[in-house]
C-alpha positions as CSV (number, residue, x, y, z in Angstrom):
1,M,-23.8,-0.1,-47.3
2,K,-23.7,3.1,-45.2
3,S,-25.2,1.2,-42.2
4,R,-22.6,-1.6,-42.5
5,I,-19.8,1.1,-42.4
6,C,-21.2,2.8,-39.5
7,F,-21.7,-0.6,-37.8
8,T,-18.1,-1.5,-38.6
9,L,-16.9,1.8,-37.3
10,L,-18.9,1.4,-34.1
11,I,-17.5,-2.1,-33.4
12,I,-13.9,-0.9,-34.1
13,S,-14.5,2.1,-31.7
14,I,-15.8,-0.1,-29.0
15,V,-13.0,-2.7,-29.3
16,F,-10.4,0.2,-29.3
17,C,-11.8,2.0,-26.4
18,S,-12.1,-1.3,-24.2
19,C,-8.5,-2.2,-24.9
20,K,-6.2,-1.4,-22.0
21,A,-3.2,0.8,-22.7
22,H,0.0,-1.1,-22.2
23,V,3.0,0.2,-20.5
24,D,5.9,-2.0,-19.8
25,P,7.6,-2.2,-16.4
26,V,10.6,0.1,-15.9
27,K,13.7,-0.9,-14.1
28,L,14.4,1.0,-11.0
29,S,17.9,1.7,-12.2
30,S,16.6,3.7,-15.1
31,V,15.0,6.4,-13.1
32,K,16.1,8.9,-10.5
33,F,14.2,8.9,-7.2
34,N,13.4,12.0,-5.0
35,S,11.2,11.1,-2.2
36,I,8.1,9.5,-3.6
37,F,8.9,10.7,-7.2
38,A,10.9,9.2,-9.7
39,Y,12.0,10.9,-13.0
40,S,12.8,9.2,-16.3
41,R,16.0,10.2,-17.9
42,D,14.3,12.4,-20.6
43,S,12.0,13.9,-18.0
44,S,8.9,13.4,-19.9
45,V,7.5,10.9,-17.3
46,V,7.2,11.2,-13.6
47,Y,6.5,8.2,-11.4
48,C,4.9,8.5,-8.1
49,L,4.8,5.7,-5.3
50,L,1.6,7.2,-3.8
51,G,-1.8,7.3,-5.6
52,A,-4.4,9.4,-3.9
53,G,-3.6,12.6,-2.0
54,Y,0.2,12.3,-2.4
55,Y,0.6,16.1,-2.3
56,R,-1.1,16.5,1.2
57,A,-0.6,13.1,2.9
58,P,0.9,12.9,6.3
59,K,4.2,11.1,6.3
60,S,6.6,9.9,8.9
61,N,9.8,11.8,9.5
62,N,12.0,8.8,8.2
63,A,9.8,8.2,4.9
64,D,12.4,9.6,2.7
65,S,15.2,7.6,4.3
66,L,13.2,4.4,4.2
67,I,12.6,4.7,0.6
68,S,16.1,5.3,-0.2
69,S,17.2,2.3,1.9
70,W,14.6,0.0,0.1
71,M,15.7,1.2,-3.3
72,K,19.4,0.4,-2.3
73,Q,18.4,-3.1,-1.1
74,H,16.3,-3.7,-4.2
75,P,18.4,-2.5,-7.2
76,N,16.7,-4.9,-9.6
77,A,13.1,-3.8,-8.7
78,D,10.6,-3.0,-11.3
79,L,8.3,0.0,-11.4
80,I,4.8,-1.4,-12.4
81,P,2.6,1.3,-13.8
82,V,-0.8,1.4,-12.2
83,S,-2.5,4.5,-13.6
84,S,-1.6,7.8,-15.2
85,I,-2.8,11.3,-14.9
86,N,-2.9,13.9,-17.8
87,G,-0.7,17.0,-17.3
88,K,2.3,18.7,-18.8
89,S,4.3,15.7,-18.2
90,L,2.9,12.2,-17.8
91,M,2.4,11.4,-14.1
92,I,2.2,7.6,-13.5
93,Y,1.3,5.9,-10.1
94,C,3.4,2.9,-9.8
95,W,4.2,-0.1,-7.6
96,A,7.9,-0.9,-7.0
97,I,8.2,-4.6,-6.8
98,D,11.2,-6.9,-6.4
99,H,9.9,-10.5,-6.4
100,A,7.6,-10.6,-3.5
101,D,8.7,-7.3,-1.9
102,T,6.8,-4.2,-2.6
103,I,8.0,-0.8,-1.4
104,N,4.3,0.4,-1.5
105,S,2.9,-2.0,1.1
106,W,6.2,-1.9,3.1
107,L,6.0,1.8,3.5
108,I,2.5,1.5,4.8
109,H,3.5,-1.4,7.1
110,E,6.3,0.8,8.6
111,G,3.7,3.6,9.2
112,C,5.4,6.0,6.7
113,F,2.0,7.0,5.0
114,P,-1.7,6.1,5.7
115,G,-3.0,3.3,3.6
116,G,-5.4,5.6,1.6
117,T,-2.4,7.0,-0.2
118,M,-2.1,3.8,-2.0
119,I,-5.5,4.1,-3.6
120,G,-4.8,4.4,-7.3
121,I,-6.5,6.6,-9.8
122,R,-9.3,4.4,-11.3
123,R,-11.3,4.3,-14.3
124,G,-14.2,6.9,-14.6
125,K,-12.1,9.9,-13.2
126,E,-11.9,12.7,-15.7
127,D,-8.1,13.4,-15.3
128,V,-7.1,9.7,-15.8
129,S,-5.6,8.9,-19.1
130,D,-5.1,5.2,-18.6
131,V,-5.2,2.3,-16.1
132,Y,-2.6,-0.3,-16.6
133,V,-3.5,-3.0,-14.0
134,D,-6.6,-5.1,-13.9
135,D,-9.3,-5.0,-11.2
136,V,-8.1,-8.4,-9.6
137,Q,-4.5,-7.2,-9.2
138,Y,-5.6,-4.0,-7.9
139,E,-8.1,-5.4,-5.4
140,N,-5.3,-8.0,-4.3
141,F,-2.9,-5.1,-3.8
142,I,-5.6,-3.0,-1.7
143,E,-5.9,-6.1,0.6
144,Q,-2.2,-6.1,1.3
145,I,-2.4,-2.4,2.0
146,K,-5.2,-2.9,4.6
147,F,-3.3,-5.5,6.5
148,A,-0.1,-3.4,6.3
149,E,-1.9,-0.4,7.7
150,A,-3.6,-2.4,10.5
151,Y,-0.1,-3.6,11.6
152,A,1.2,0.0,11.7
153,R,-1.8,1.3,13.5
154,Q,-1.7,-1.5,16.1
155,N,2.1,-1.0,16.7
156,K,1.8,2.9,16.6
157,L,4.5,3.2,13.9
158,G,5.2,6.4,12.0
159,V,2.2,8.4,11.3
160,W,0.3,6.3,13.9
161,A,2.6,7.2,16.7
162,K,1.3,9.1,19.7
163,E,3.4,12.1,18.9
164,N,2.1,12.2,15.2
165,P,-1.5,11.1,15.5
166,I,-3.6,11.3,12.3
167,D,-6.4,8.9,13.6
168,Q,-9.7,10.7,13.4
């Protein structure tokens, strides 16, 4: 009997741990943006358009104005949670999407940030609390980012311009 209970608890634990946390998309109109960060009305959640290295990433001089312009042109966009980081408030790396338009890949395409800033926090990192997109969605997104960065580099846009070189 005791082994059955232990086995049942083990199965329940495995199923529970393997389930992805679910967070619904958030309407862009329900948050307030300041540069790459958006704040929920109750301030318990901070959304970030950049994943890796956002606090030290090079950015073009017009990045904030381009973010603001995109937001105005896409008022019905959704913020799609990608992954979250534990902290005093919940920080969620997100994609802002309006139909086929994604601000994240558009910012890379315009040279506002290097493509590496769109690498999300992935499973296996100690400070990650949850990952909300599946691996196929994530890999498709990363492929878009690679093409967008190649375009920005080739056309010397933003951070890839001669006066602002970051190419190593």
